[in-house]
Residue frames relative to the residue before (quaternion, step in Angstrom):
aa qw qx qy qz dx dy dz
M 1.0000 0.0000 0.0000 0.0000 0.00 0.00 0.00
P 0.4718 -0.6768 0.4751 0.3061 3.65 -0.76 0.95
Q 0.3313 -0.7550 0.5372 0.1779 3.55 -0.99 0.89
R 0.4063 -0.6825 0.5496 0.2590 3.57 -1.11 0.73
F 0.0983 0.7948 -0.5884 0.1114 3.56 -0.94 0.88
E 0.2910 -0.7014 0.6126 0.2193 3.52 -1.38 0.20
L 0.2707 -0.7737 0.5549 0.1424 3.57 -0.67 1.09
I 0.1718 -0.7939 0.5805 0.0561 3.56 -0.78 1.10
E 0.0313 0.8361 -0.5416 0.0814 3.57 -0.49 1.24
E 0.7013 0.3992 -0.2593 0.5307 3.60 1.29 -0.08
R 0.5726 -0.6047 0.4199 0.3608 3.57 -1.05 0.71
S 0.6265 0.5398 -0.3481 0.4414 3.59 0.98 -0.75
E 0.6403 0.5058 -0.3177 0.4830 3.59 1.06 -0.77
L 0.6401 0.5296 -0.3205 0.4551 3.55 1.02 -0.83
E 0.6466 0.5092 -0.3203 0.4690 3.59 0.99 -0.76
R 0.6217 0.5308 -0.3360 0.4678 3.57 1.06 -0.72
V 0.6719 0.4891 -0.2916 0.4735 3.58 0.90 -0.95
A 0.6297 0.5394 -0.3365 0.4465 3.59 0.97 -0.82
A 0.6436 0.5179 -0.3186 0.4648 3.59 1.01 -0.78
L 0.6468 0.5042 -0.3142 0.4783 3.60 1.05 -0.76
L 0.6804 0.4980 -0.2908 0.4522 3.59 0.92 -0.92
A 0.5812 0.5991 -0.3714 0.4066 3.58 1.13 -0.59
K 0.6622 0.4991 -0.2991 0.4721 3.60 1.22 -0.43
E 0.6061 0.5745 -0.3473 0.4265 3.58 1.27 -0.25
T 0.3142 -0.7358 0.5657 0.1996 3.56 -1.20 0.56
L 0.7828 0.1911 -0.0902 0.5853 3.58 1.27 -0.31
I 0.1131 0.7801 -0.6078 0.0965 3.58 -0.74 1.06
A 0.3269 -0.7091 0.5866 0.2149 3.57 -1.27 0.45
V 0.0974 -0.8205 0.5632 -0.0131 3.56 -0.91 0.96
D 0.0688 0.7663 -0.6377 0.0381 3.55 -1.16 0.70
V 0.2395 -0.7665 0.5843 0.1171 3.55 -1.23 0.52
E 0.1321 -0.7333 0.6577 0.1107 3.54 -1.17 0.72
A 0.0514 -0.8015 0.5957 -0.0070 3.57 -0.87 0.99
D 0.4638 -0.6984 0.4883 0.2423 3.57 -1.32 0.12
S 0.1906 0.8430 -0.4881 0.1213 3.58 1.14 0.64
L 0.6456 0.5177 -0.3274 0.4562 3.61 1.17 -0.38
Y 0.7630 0.4050 -0.1795 0.4708 3.58 1.23 -0.29
H 0.7895 0.2405 -0.1357 0.5482 3.62 1.15 -0.35
Y 0.6174 -0.5660 0.3978 0.3744 3.55 -1.20 0.59
A 0.7734 0.1963 -0.1056 0.5935 3.57 0.89 -0.95
P 0.3037 -0.7847 0.5060 0.1897 3.62 -0.30 1.16
R 0.0525 -0.7858 0.6156 0.0297 3.56 -1.20 0.51
V 0.5644 -0.5705 0.4736 0.3628 3.54 -1.27 0.46
C 0.1380 -0.8217 0.5514 0.0404 3.58 -0.71 1.09
L 0.7911 0.0196 -0.0004 0.6114 3.59 1.18 -0.43
L 0.1205 -0.7672 0.6273 0.0582 3.53 -1.08 0.81
Q 0.1525 -0.7954 0.5836 0.0586 3.57 -0.70 1.13
I 0.0143 0.7892 -0.6126 0.0404 3.56 -0.91 0.95
S 0.0635 -0.7862 0.6145 0.0157 3.55 -0.85 1.02
C 0.0910 0.7553 -0.6469 0.0522 3.54 -1.14 0.74
G 0.8032 0.0645 -0.0946 0.5846 3.55 -0.76 1.00
R 0.7512 -0.3246 0.2627 0.5112 3.58 -0.70 -1.06
R 0.5969 0.5761 -0.3556 0.4305 3.59 1.25 0.15
T 0.0697 -0.7678 0.6355 0.0412 3.55 -1.11 0.78
Y 0.1396 -0.7794 0.6086 0.0512 3.54 -0.87 1.04
L 0.1508 -0.7494 0.6385 0.0889 3.54 -1.04 0.87
V 0.1355 -0.8151 0.5626 0.0282 3.55 -0.37 1.28
D 0.2009 -0.7823 0.5837 0.0838 3.56 -0.77 1.11
P 0.2066 -0.8200 0.5188 0.1253 3.64 -0.09 1.21
L 0.5753 0.5696 -0.3890 0.4397 3.60 1.20 -0.34
A 0.6801 0.4425 -0.2763 0.5151 3.58 1.23 -0.47
T 0.7124 0.4413 -0.2701 0.4741 3.59 0.88 -0.89
G 0.3679 -0.7536 0.4663 0.2817 3.56 1.20 -0.57
T 0.7968 0.1374 -0.0623 0.5851 3.58 1.26 -0.07
L 0.1905 -0.7252 0.6360 0.1828 3.51 -1.40 0.21
S 0.3290 0.8044 -0.4585 0.1856 3.58 1.29 0.08
P 0.6136 0.5431 -0.3908 0.4192 3.69 0.93 -0.55
L 0.6830 0.4779 -0.2857 0.4728 3.59 1.18 -0.50
S 0.4400 0.7373 -0.4397 0.2636 3.56 1.25 -0.27
S 0.6842 0.5074 -0.3095 0.4228 3.59 0.86 -0.91
V 0.6808 0.4684 -0.3076 0.4716 3.61 0.93 -0.79
L 0.6589 0.5005 -0.3193 0.4620 3.60 1.01 -0.73
S 0.7188 0.4234 -0.2563 0.4882 3.59 1.01 -0.71
S 0.4806 0.6948 -0.4266 0.3231 3.59 1.24 -0.27
T 0.3472 -0.7242 0.5557 0.2148 3.55 -1.04 0.78
E 0.5909 0.5831 -0.3561 0.4290 3.59 1.30 -0.14
T 0.7239 0.3856 -0.2226 0.5270 3.59 1.05 -0.78
R 0.2810 -0.7576 0.5635 0.1719 3.58 -0.75 1.02
K 0.1932 -0.7753 0.5962 0.0779 3.54 -0.94 1.02
V 0.1884 -0.7934 0.5738 0.0760 3.56 -0.66 1.15
F 0.0282 -0.7750 0.6307 -0.0284 3.55 -0.85 1.11
H 0.1940 -0.7162 0.6339 0.2181 3.54 -1.32 0.08
G 0.7924 0.0161 -0.0709 0.6056 3.55 -0.28 1.29
A 0.0340 0.8892 -0.4547 0.0382 3.55 0.82 1.09
D 0.4729 0.7303 -0.4291 0.2425 3.58 1.11 -0.62
Y 0.7301 0.4286 -0.2510 0.4693 3.60 0.61 -1.12
D 0.6495 0.5302 -0.3202 0.4410 3.58 0.96 -0.84
L 0.6610 0.5048 -0.3080 0.4619 3.58 0.91 -0.90
R 0.6596 0.5038 -0.3040 0.4676 3.56 0.96 -0.90
S 0.6595 0.5217 -0.3114 0.4426 3.58 0.96 -0.87
L 0.6716 0.4925 -0.2997 0.4654 3.60 0.89 -0.89
F 0.6629 0.4820 -0.3068 0.4838 3.57 1.05 -0.73
R 0.6471 0.5351 -0.3198 0.4390 3.59 0.95 -0.87
D 0.7759 0.3857 -0.1931 0.4604 3.59 0.77 -1.04
Y 0.8348 0.1887 -0.0532 0.5145 3.59 0.96 -0.82
R 0.3860 -0.7370 0.4639 0.3042 3.58 1.32 0.03
I 0.3609 0.7118 -0.5088 0.3229 3.56 1.06 0.81
V 0.1820 -0.7505 0.6282 0.0953 3.56 -0.81 1.06
T 0.1936 -0.8095 0.5483 0.0804 3.57 -0.44 1.22
N 0.1247 -0.8257 0.5498 0.0201 3.56 -0.47 1.24
N 0.8188 0.2507 -0.2002 0.4760 3.54 -1.40 0.27
I 0.2488 0.7750 -0.5383 0.2185 3.55 0.69 1.11
F 0.1191 -0.7319 0.6615 0.1121 3.50 -1.37 0.32
D 0.1728 -0.8054 0.5635 0.0628 3.54 -0.53 1.21
T 0.3130 -0.7880 0.5007 0.1743 3.58 -0.41 1.22
M 0.5663 0.5598 -0.4082 0.4465 3.60 1.19 -0.22
I 0.6400 0.4920 -0.3134 0.5000 3.57 0.99 -0.83
A 0.6500 0.5225 -0.3177 0.4512 3.58 0.93 -0.90
S 0.6344 0.5343 -0.3296 0.4511 3.59 0.97 -0.82
Q 0.6409 0.5157 -0.3238 0.4673 3.57 1.00 -0.77
F 0.7201 0.4590 -0.2573 0.4523 3.57 0.95 -0.84
V 0.6441 0.4233 -0.3654 0.5220 3.60 1.22 0.10
G 0.6623 -0.5628 0.2800 0.4077 3.56 1.31 0.20
D 0.4156 0.6955 -0.4902 0.3213 3.62 1.20 0.18
K 0.2844 -0.7817 0.5354 0.1464 3.58 -0.76 1.06
A 0.7229 0.2772 -0.2034 0.5994 3.60 1.28 -0.26
P 0.0108 -0.8807 0.4734 -0.0139 3.60 0.32 1.24
G 0.3567 0.7307 -0.5096 0.2813 3.62 1.17 0.30
L 0.6392 -0.5783 0.3397 0.3764 3.56 -1.06 0.74
A 0.6751 0.5028 -0.3109 0.4413 3.59 0.79 -0.99
A 0.6682 0.5022 -0.3019 0.4583 3.58 0.95 -0.91
V 0.6698 0.5036 -0.3030 0.4538 3.59 0.92 -0.89
I 0.6722 0.4953 -0.3011 0.4606 3.59 0.88 -0.94
H 0.6637 0.4990 -0.3125 0.4614 3.60 0.95 -0.81
R 0.6779 0.5028 -0.2958 0.4473 3.56 0.90 -0.92
R 0.7520 0.4139 -0.2213 0.4629 3.57 0.90 -0.89
F 0.8289 0.2290 -0.0829 0.5036 3.59 0.89 -0.90
G 0.4467 -0.7141 0.4398 0.3115 3.59 1.29 -0.03
I 0.5181 0.6283 -0.4097 0.4112 3.59 1.24 0.46
T 0.2486 -0.7655 0.5778 0.1354 3.57 -0.87 0.97
L 0.2612 -0.7760 0.5586 0.1325 3.57 -0.61 1.18
E 0.4969 -0.6549 0.4931 0.2848 3.55 -1.04 0.83
K 0.1681 -0.7998 0.5701 0.0839 3.60 -0.95 0.89
K 0.3591 0.7958 -0.4440 0.2015 3.56 1.32 -0.07
Y 0.7978 0.3046 -0.1453 0.4997 3.58 0.92 -0.88
Q 0.2506 0.8092 -0.4981 0.1853 3.57 1.24 0.46
K 0.7853 0.2383 -0.1223 0.5582 3.59 1.05 -0.75
A 0.2950 0.7798 -0.5019 0.2303 3.58 1.14 0.58
N 0.4960 -0.6201 0.5143 0.3238 3.55 -1.33 0.35
W 0.1806 -0.8384 0.5099 0.0678 3.56 -0.08 1.32
S 0.5847 0.5722 -0.3849 0.4274 3.59 1.24 0.01
K 0.5561 0.6042 -0.3978 0.4092 3.61 1.22 -0.26
R 0.0924 -0.7841 0.6125 0.0382 3.52 -1.08 0.78
P 0.5462 -0.2044 -0.8123 -0.0045 1.55 -2.01 1.47
L 0.4841 -0.6170 0.5303 0.3221 3.52 -1.28 0.45
S 0.4551 -0.6927 0.4855 0.2782 3.56 -0.91 0.89
N 0.6348 -0.5260 0.4005 0.3999 3.57 -1.25 0.39
D 0.6161 0.5469 -0.3442 0.4504 3.57 1.09 -0.71
M 0.6597 0.4971 -0.3075 0.4724 3.59 0.96 -0.85
L 0.6572 0.5062 -0.3133 0.4623 3.58 0.94 -0.82
S 0.6420 0.5108 -0.3172 0.4756 3.58 1.01 -0.81
Y 0.6128 0.5407 -0.3324 0.4708 3.57 1.07 -0.79
A 0.6674 0.5040 -0.3024 0.4574 3.57 0.90 -0.96
A 0.6536 0.5382 -0.3156 0.4284 3.57 0.97 -0.86
Q 0.6347 0.5555 -0.3471 0.4101 3.60 1.02 -0.68
D 0.5912 0.6114 -0.3691 0.3746 3.59 1.14 -0.53
T 0.7550 0.3013 -0.2148 0.5413 3.61 1.15 -0.41
A 0.4857 0.7170 -0.4150 0.2789 3.60 1.24 -0.39
Y 0.7803 0.3257 -0.1685 0.5066 3.61 1.02 -0.73
L 0.4602 0.7306 -0.4309 0.2624 3.60 1.25 -0.15
L 0.6637 0.5082 -0.3331 0.4363 3.59 0.95 -0.75
K 0.6190 0.5160 -0.3312 0.4908 3.58 1.07 -0.71
L 0.6503 0.5082 -0.3093 0.4724 3.57 0.98 -0.87
Y 0.6275 0.5496 -0.3286 0.4430 3.57 0.96 -0.88
K 0.6885 0.4876 -0.2953 0.4483 3.60 0.82 -0.97
E 0.6515 0.5082 -0.3155 0.4667 3.56 1.03 -0.76
L 0.6768 0.4849 -0.2918 0.4708 3.57 0.91 -0.91
K 0.6220 0.5473 -0.3440 0.4419 3.58 1.00 -0.76
R 0.6365 0.5173 -0.3258 0.4702 3.59 1.01 -0.82
E 0.6832 0.4895 -0.2956 0.4542 3.58 0.87 -0.93
L 0.6571 0.5071 -0.3116 0.4627 3.58 0.95 -0.86
T 0.6332 0.5269 -0.3275 0.4628 3.57 1.01 -0.80
A 0.6590 0.5128 -0.3052 0.4578 3.57 0.95 -0.89
K 0.7194 0.4213 -0.2394 0.4977 3.59 1.08 -0.74
G 0.4629 -0.6941 0.4378 0.3351 3.58 1.26 -0.13
R 0.5741 0.6215 -0.3577 0.3952 3.58 1.16 0.52
L 0.3692 0.7496 -0.4893 0.2497 3.60 1.20 0.11
E 0.6733 0.4894 -0.3061 0.4620 3.59 0.90 -0.88
W 0.5651 0.5815 -0.3920 0.4346 3.60 1.12 -0.54
V 0.7034 0.4666 -0.2625 0.4676 3.54 0.82 -1.07
E 0.6460 0.5252 -0.3317 0.4437 3.59 0.93 -0.82
E 0.6546 0.4883 -0.3227 0.4784 3.58 1.01 -0.70
E 0.6218 0.5302 -0.3435 0.4629 3.60 1.00 -0.77
C 0.6617 0.5037 -0.3029 0.4656 3.58 0.99 -0.82
E 0.6230 0.5348 -0.3297 0.4660 3.56 1.04 -0.76
C 0.6636 0.4927 -0.2955 0.4791 3.58 0.98 -0.85
L 0.6194 0.5481 -0.3416 0.4464 3.58 1.06 -0.74
T 0.6227 0.5375 -0.3343 0.4599 3.57 0.97 -0.82
T 0.6671 0.5045 -0.2994 0.4591 3.58 0.88 -0.95
T 0.6688 0.5123 -0.2992 0.4480 3.56 0.92 -0.95
C 0.7539 0.4347 -0.2167 0.4424 3.58 0.85 -0.99
T 0.7916 0.3058 -0.1507 0.5071 3.61 1.11 -0.47
S 0.4135 0.6886 -0.4947 0.3318 3.58 1.12 0.55
P 0.3875 -0.7159 0.5236 0.2513 3.61 -0.76 0.97
P 0.6641 -0.4769 0.3648 0.4455 3.62 -1.21 0.28
T 0.4808 -0.6883 0.4647 0.2812 3.55 -1.01 0.81
S 0.6008 0.5806 -0.3671 0.4089 3.59 1.14 -0.57
Q 0.2833 -0.7598 0.5649 0.1531 3.55 -1.05 0.80
E 0.4125 0.7273 -0.4636 0.2932 3.56 1.29 0.11
D 0.4455 -0.6758 0.5091 0.2928 3.56 -1.12 0.62
D 0.7312 -0.4608 0.2855 0.4142 3.54 -1.32 0.31
S 0.6423 0.5369 -0.3480 0.4220 3.60 0.95 -0.78
E 0.6478 0.4990 -0.3219 0.4773 3.57 1.04 -0.73
Q 0.6316 0.5386 -0.3322 0.4479 3.56 1.03 -0.76
E 0.6488 0.5446 -0.3306 0.4161 3.58 0.97 -0.81
D 0.6431 0.5301 -0.3267 0.4458 3.59 1.15 -0.57
K 0.6098 0.5610 -0.3532 0.4344 3.57 1.23 -0.35
P 0.5198 -0.6317 0.4599 0.3454 3.60 -1.03 0.67
H 0.5007 -0.6501 0.4774 0.3141 3.55 -1.08 0.70
M 0.5147 -0.5983 0.5028 0.3525 3.55 -1.16 0.60
P 0.5241 -0.6462 0.4376 0.3411 3.61 -0.82 0.87
L 0.4919 -0.6609 0.4823 0.2978 3.54 -1.00 0.83
F 0.6019 0.5893 -0.3750 0.3871 3.60 1.09 -0.60
R 0.5017 0.6493 -0.4339 0.3720 3.60 1.23 -0.25
R 0.7390 0.3806 -0.2167 0.5119 3.60 1.15 -0.59
F 0.5618 0.6057 -0.3807 0.4154 3.60 1.26 0.19
K 0.4340 -0.7203 0.4790 0.2517 3.57 -0.64 1.14
G 0.7870 0.2969 -0.2456 0.4819 3.56 -0.85 1.00
A 0.4901 0.6844 -0.4321 0.3234 3.60 1.22 -0.25
G 0.6135 0.6008 -0.3442 0.3798 3.58 1.06 -0.71
T 0.7056 0.4322 -0.2642 0.4955 3.61 1.20 -0.41
M 0.5458 0.6364 -0.3987 0.3717 3.63 1.24 -0.06
N 0.4865 -0.6259 0.5119 0.3310 3.55 -1.23 0.49
R 0.7091 -0.5016 0.2883 0.4030 3.57 -1.24 0.36
R 0.6280 0.5215 -0.3494 0.4600 3.62 1.00 -0.69
D 0.6586 0.5000 -0.3107 0.4687 3.57 0.92 -0.88
L 0.6200 0.5403 -0.3437 0.4533 3.58 1.05 -0.71
A 0.6333 0.5270 -0.3314 0.4598 3.58 1.04 -0.76
V 0.6483 0.4973 -0.3105 0.4859 3.58 0.98 -0.85
L 0.6422 0.5328 -0.3156 0.4518 3.56 0.92 -0.93
E 0.6742 0.5011 -0.3049 0.4487 3.59 0.81 -0.98
N 0.6656 0.5054 -0.3099 0.4533 3.61 0.90 -0.88
L 0.6614 0.4948 -0.3062 0.4732 3.58 0.99 -0.82
L 0.6426 0.5154 -0.3269 0.4632 3.59 0.99 -0.77
R 0.6703 0.4821 -0.3066 0.4736 3.59 0.95 -0.80
F 0.6024 0.5352 -0.3549 0.4741 3.59 1.08 -0.68
R 0.6763 0.4819 -0.2970 0.4713 3.59 0.87 -0.92
E 0.6296 0.5425 -0.3388 0.4410 3.60 0.99 -0.80
N 0.6610 0.5034 -0.3043 0.4658 3.58 0.95 -0.88
E 0.6358 0.5154 -0.3205 0.4769 3.57 1.02 -0.81
A 0.6458 0.5271 -0.3210 0.4495 3.59 0.96 -0.87
M 0.6499 0.5085 -0.3179 0.4669 3.60 0.96 -0.83
Q 0.6793 0.4977 -0.2952 0.4514 3.58 0.89 -0.92
Q 0.7381 0.4004 -0.2208 0.4961 3.57 1.02 -0.83
D 0.3202 -0.7560 0.4943 0.2857 3.59 1.30 -0.25
K 0.4694 0.6225 -0.4698 0.4141 3.52 0.79 1.16
P 0.5432 -0.5376 0.4942 0.4144 3.59 -1.21 0.28
P 0.6166 -0.5849 0.3662 0.3789 3.63 -0.95 0.74
F 0.6626 0.5260 -0.3325 0.4168 3.61 0.89 -0.81
K 0.6534 0.5020 -0.3217 0.4664 3.59 1.21 -0.39
V 0.5340 0.5629 -0.4236 0.4675 3.60 1.28 -0.03
F 0.6646 -0.3525 0.1995 0.6278 3.54 0.93 -1.02
G 0.5591 -0.6933 0.3786 0.2519 3.52 -1.10 0.81
N 0.6964 -0.4805 0.3501 0.4019 3.52 -1.35 0.19
N 0.6073 0.5572 -0.3662 0.4321 3.59 1.07 -0.61
V 0.6073 0.5358 -0.3458 0.4738 3.59 1.11 -0.68
I 0.6554 0.5092 -0.3116 0.4627 3.58 0.94 -0.88
K 0.6415 0.5204 -0.3305 0.4566 3.61 0.92 -0.85
T 0.6480 0.5182 -0.3177 0.4590 3.59 0.98 -0.84
L 0.6771 0.4888 -0.2946 0.4646 3.59 0.89 -0.90
V 0.6161 0.5300 -0.3490 0.4668 3.61 1.04 -0.67
A 0.6821 0.4889 -0.2877 0.4615 3.57 0.96 -0.88
V 0.7410 0.4221 -0.2296 0.4691 3.62 0.87 -0.95
K 0.0689 -0.8284 0.5428 0.1200 3.59 0.98 -0.91
P 0.0079 -0.8376 0.5462 -0.0028 3.63 0.65 1.02
A 0.3318 -0.7807 0.5054 0.1579 3.57 -0.93 0.97
D 0.8026 0.0801 -0.0389 0.5898 3.60 1.18 -0.39
E 0.7295 -0.4399 0.2937 0.4337 3.57 -1.32 0.10
T 0.6086 0.5525 -0.3587 0.4424 3.59 1.06 -0.68
A 0.6819 0.4677 -0.2847 0.4849 3.57 0.89 -0.95
L 0.6358 0.5290 -0.3358 0.4508 3.58 1.02 -0.75
A 0.6516 0.5244 -0.3124 0.4503 3.58 0.98 -0.86
K 0.6952 0.4567 -0.2682 0.4860 3.61 1.14 -0.58
T 0.4773 0.6713 -0.4439 0.3529 3.58 1.26 -0.13
P 0.4200 -0.7483 0.4509 0.2458 3.61 -0.67 1.04
K 0.8664 0.2211 -0.1440 0.4240 3.50 -1.40 0.45
L 0.3722 0.6893 -0.5379 0.3115 3.60 0.99 0.72
P 0.5476 -0.6157 0.4367 0.3611 3.62 -1.00 0.67
R 0.6115 -0.5415 0.4262 0.3889 3.52 -1.23 0.49
N 0.8215 0.1907 -0.1918 0.5020 3.58 -1.01 0.90
F 0.3816 0.7325 -0.4947 0.2703 3.63 1.20 0.14
V 0.6624 0.5129 -0.3154 0.4458 3.57 0.86 -0.97
K 0.6760 0.4988 -0.2928 0.4565 3.57 0.93 -0.88
K 0.7506 0.4206 -0.2253 0.4571 3.58 0.84 -0.96
Y 0.8443 0.1697 -0.0307 0.5074 3.56 0.85 -0.97
G 0.3883 0.7755 -0.4476 0.2178 3.59 1.28 -0.12
R 0.6898 0.4894 -0.3030 0.4391 3.57 0.76 -1.00
G 0.6853 0.4800 -0.2902 0.4646 3.59 0.88 -0.90
A 0.6483 0.5169 -0.3214 0.4575 3.59 0.98 -0.81
L 0.6551 0.5074 -0.3132 0.4640 3.60 0.96 -0.86
R 0.6408 0.5186 -0.3262 0.4626 3.57 1.01 -0.78
A 0.6434 0.5279 -0.3169 0.4549 3.57 0.99 -0.86
V 0.6647 0.4918 -0.2980 0.4770 3.58 0.97 -0.88
A 0.6739 0.5187 -0.3040 0.4294 3.59 0.84 -0.98
E 0.6552 0.5156 -0.3184 0.4512 3.58 0.94 -0.86
A 0.6681 0.4902 -0.3005 0.4722 3.56 1.03 -0.77
V 0.6391 0.5280 -0.3251 0.4551 3.59 1.03 -0.76
R 0.7016 0.4617 -0.2643 0.4741 3.60 1.07 -0.73
L 0.4837 0.6975 -0.4319 0.3050 3.58 1.18 -0.32
P 0.4784 -0.6744 0.4714 0.3068 3.64 -0.82 0.92
E 0.6543 -0.5439 0.3624 0.3805 3.54 -1.17 0.64
N 0.7035 0.4863 -0.2851 0.4328 3.58 0.91 -0.87
R 0.6927 0.4339 -0.2884 0.4988 3.60 1.27 -0.05
L 0.4407 0.6970 -0.4608 0.3281 3.58 1.25 0.09
P 0.4456 -0.6870 0.4956 0.2895 3.61 -0.96 0.77
S 0.1613 -0.7536 0.6225 0.1363 3.53 -1.27 0.27
Y 0.5013 -0.6500 0.4776 0.3132 3.52 -1.10 0.68
P 0.4203 -0.7193 0.4816 0.2720 3.60 -0.68 1.02
S 0.0343 0.7972 -0.6013 0.0423 3.53 -0.89 0.90
S 0.4239 -0.6808 0.5358 0.2640 3.51 -1.06 0.77
P 0.5375 -0.6143 0.4503 0.3619 3.58 -0.96 0.71
R 0.4716 -0.6767 0.4831 0.2937 3.52 -0.89 0.91
P 0.4359 -0.6991 0.4878 0.2885 3.60 -0.76 0.96
P 0.5881 -0.5790 0.4159 0.3820 3.57 -1.09 0.60
A 0.6310 -0.5397 0.3964 0.3916 3.54 -1.16 0.62
N 0.0158 -0.7972 0.6020 -0.0428 3.55 -0.89 0.98
P 0.2062 -0.8280 0.5092 0.1125 3.58 0.22 1.25
E 0.6268 0.5448 -0.3472 0.4356 3.59 1.03 -0.73
K 0.6558 0.4970 -0.3161 0.4723 3.57 0.96 -0.85
Q 0.6442 0.5302 -0.3265 0.4442 3.58 0.94 -0.84
M 0.6292 0.5159 -0.3339 0.4759 3.57 1.06 -0.67
R 0.6416 0.5086 -0.3266 0.4722 3.59 1.00 -0.80
L 0.6521 0.5170 -0.3097 0.4599 3.56 0.97 -0.88
K 0.6322 0.5283 -0.3230 0.4657 3.57 1.00 -0.82
G 0.6612 0.5021 -0.3037 0.4674 3.58 0.98 -0.83
L 0.6473 0.5159 -0.3177 0.4625 3.58 1.00 -0.81
K 0.6515 0.5037 -0.3189 0.4693 3.60 0.99 -0.77
R 0.6234 0.5244 -0.3353 0.4734 3.56 1.07 -0.73
W 0.6365 0.5143 -0.3167 0.4797 3.59 0.99 -0.86
R 0.6579 0.5232 -0.3141 0.4414 3.60 0.92 -0.91
R 0.6414 0.5242 -0.3276 0.4544 3.61 0.96 -0.84
K 0.6663 0.4954 -0.3036 0.4674 3.58 0.90 -0.90
C 0.6564 0.5163 -0.3042 0.4584 3.55 0.97 -0.89
A 0.6624 0.5040 -0.2998 0.4662 3.58 0.94 -0.91
S 0.6399 0.5185 -0.3224 0.4667 3.56 1.02 -0.79
R 0.6506 0.5261 -0.3089 0.4522 3.58 0.97 -0.85
L 0.7596 0.3736 -0.1860 0.4989 3.56 0.98 -0.91
K 0.3531 -0.7549 0.4735 0.2850 3.58 1.35 -0.13
L 0.4831 0.6181 -0.4544 0.4220 3.54 0.88 1.09
Q 0.5778 -0.5476 0.4578 0.3959 3.54 -1.27 0.31
P 0.5728 -0.6348 0.3824 0.3504 3.64 -0.84 0.88
G 0.6474 0.5533 -0.3262 0.4103 3.59 0.96 -0.80
L 0.5984 0.5548 -0.3622 0.4505 3.58 1.19 -0.43
I 0.6268 0.5477 -0.3308 0.4447 3.55 1.06 -0.76
C 0.7631 -0.1700 0.2033 0.5895 3.53 0.87 -1.04
N 0.2748 -0.7858 0.5223 0.1850 3.62 -0.46 1.08
N 0.6996 -0.5067 0.3102 0.3971 3.56 -1.27 0.36
V 0.5879 0.5690 -0.3733 0.4374 3.59 1.10 -0.64
L 0.6887 0.4695 -0.2805 0.4761 3.57 0.90 -0.93
L 0.6209 0.5385 -0.3512 0.4485 3.59 0.97 -0.78
N 0.6601 0.5113 -0.3073 0.4565 3.56 0.93 -0.92
R 0.6464 0.5201 -0.3089 0.4650 3.56 1.02 -0.84
L 0.6482 0.5166 -0.3149 0.4624 3.57 0.97 -0.83
A 0.6523 0.5124 -0.3117 0.4635 3.57 1.01 -0.83
D 0.6397 0.5182 -0.3136 0.4732 3.58 1.15 -0.63
V 0.7609 0.4247 -0.2106 0.4430 3.55 0.70 -1.18
Q 0.1234 -0.8284 0.5281 0.1404 3.59 1.09 -0.76
P 0.0042 -0.8350 0.5501 -0.0086 3.63 0.66 1.04
T 0.2487 -0.7806 0.5596 0.1251 3.54 -1.06 0.81
S 0.7847 0.1748 -0.1028 0.5858 3.61 1.27 -0.12
L 0.6524 -0.4951 0.3900 0.4210 3.56 -1.28 0.23
A 0.5973 0.5564 -0.3593 0.4523 3.58 1.11 -0.59
D 0.6201 0.5289 -0.3370 0.4713 3.57 1.08 -0.71
L 0.6301 0.5392 -0.3340 0.4479 3.59 1.03 -0.76
D 0.5970 0.5824 -0.3544 0.4227 3.59 1.11 -0.67
R 0.6904 0.4806 -0.2805 0.4624 3.58 1.14 -0.56
I 0.5854 0.5311 -0.3816 0.4791 3.59 1.29 0.20
P 0.3287 -0.8015 0.4566 0.2025 3.63 -0.20 1.21
E 0.6353 0.5684 -0.3379 0.3988 3.60 1.10 -0.56
I 0.6452 0.5502 -0.3365 0.4095 3.61 1.12 -0.46
R 0.3838 -0.7058 0.5522 0.2227 3.56 -1.09 0.80
R 0.6368 -0.5106 0.4061 0.4110 3.56 -1.27 0.38
W 0.6861 0.4988 -0.3047 0.4331 3.57 0.83 -0.98
Q 0.6296 0.5222 -0.3470 0.4589 3.59 1.05 -0.63
K 0.6563 0.5083 -0.3116 0.4624 3.56 0.96 -0.87
E 0.7072 0.4760 -0.2715 0.4467 3.57 0.84 -1.01
T 0.7305 0.4352 -0.2401 0.4684 3.58 0.98 -0.83
F 0.8335 0.2115 -0.0567 0.5073 3.56 0.88 -0.97
G 0.3801 0.7723 -0.4610 0.2158 3.58 1.24 -0.10
E 0.6867 0.4794 -0.2881 0.4644 3.57 0.81 -0.98
E 0.6387 0.5253 -0.3268 0.4575 3.59 1.01 -0.80
I 0.6452 0.5260 -0.3187 0.4533 3.57 0.97 -0.87
I 0.6723 0.4927 -0.2993 0.4644 3.57 0.88 -0.95
K 0.6483 0.5159 -0.3182 0.4608 3.59 0.99 -0.80
E 0.6372 0.5226 -0.3254 0.4638 3.58 1.04 -0.79
L 0.7008 0.4609 -0.2692 0.4733 3.58 0.98 -0.85
H 0.7916 0.1650 -0.0686 0.5843 3.60 1.12 -0.65
P 0.0703 -0.8644 0.4966 0.0356 3.61 0.58 1.14
S 0.7136 0.4595 -0.2765 0.4508 3.59 1.06 -0.59
S 0.5101 0.6647 -0.4221 0.3461 3.61 1.24 -0.12
C-alpha cells in the first residue's frame, strides 16, 4: 500500500519540521544511503514518522540536517530505529549528530525471542503487512527520486511506532525492557564515539597506513609474499575506486584478487590466461594489476609484510573447563528463556569470565564487557557456575 508522506527539500521546510518534532516524545527514524554506488557513502534520505505523519528529508537538497540535530540528540525524545547501527554511524559520519535515547526494534525483537528479526519478517509476522523490497538496493543519490521510491522509503518508518509499543509491552511483561534499553544505550556509544586520538591531521599523515589486507578474509593464512601481492592489488583497486567514485567491490571483486594472488601473472599473456577474470578486465585494469603483482614479487624478503598475530596463550586446561561449564550454563539459560545463547552472554564475555573467575558481584563490576542487566540477572548464577563448591 502506498505510504503518505511529506517530502522536505528546502531548509525553511526542514526548520519547520524540526520545530514540530521538538514537541514529540516518540518518533521513528530511518536512513537511506548510497554505499552501493559511491566510494564514500553519504546519507541521501532521512525518514521520520510521528503519529500519523511521515517526513522524508532530502539532505542532498537541503544541504544540511543541522535543524534536526537537537531533536535527534535530545535525551527526552525517544527515537525508534530498526537495525540502528548503520544509521547511527551514518548520521555521525556525515553530520556529527549523536543520536541519543534510541530504541532498536531489531534488538528488541531478538530479546522477545524472534529468530528472524529483519524488519520485513517482523512486520509481516506481527501485522500481516508485506513490505516492498523492490528498492532495497536502489541508488538513493539519484535525483529526482520517483514516487514509488519515496513511498518505499516511507514504509520503513510507518509501522515502527506500532511495533515499538507492542515490543515494549512484551519486554515489560518478560522483565527485559531494561535489558534492551541498556543494549541500545551501548549501541549509541559504540556508533557515535569520536576517535580517541587527539593528534591533528598532519601528524596522522606521517603515520603508516594500516594494511588493507587486515580486512580481507583469508589473509591470515597467507604467506608473506602472497600478503605483499594482496596488499598491492587491494591498494590498486582502492585507488581505482576513488577515481571512479565506486565502492571497491564494484571495480572488481575479492575472488578476482584471490585468483591473481594465487597465479601472480608476470605479463599480459599470463594475465589473459588467468581463469575467471571479468570481461574487459585485462583491457581496463591489466596494466595496473600486473604492476601491482610485479612490485610485490620483487620486494626483498626483509620488506615483506606479515599478518599481525597475538601470541597464542599457553594451554590452560583449567580455564577450558571453566569455559566449557559457562557455555553449558548459557545453553540451559537460553533454552529456559527461549533466546539465542549469544544474547545471554557473548563469547568475548564468557572468555573474560573464565579468565577473571569473579567470586562476587563486586568482582563482576570490574569486568568492562559485562552489562548491568547481565550482572543483575545472571551474576549469582555465573559466580555459582565458576565456584560450585563455594
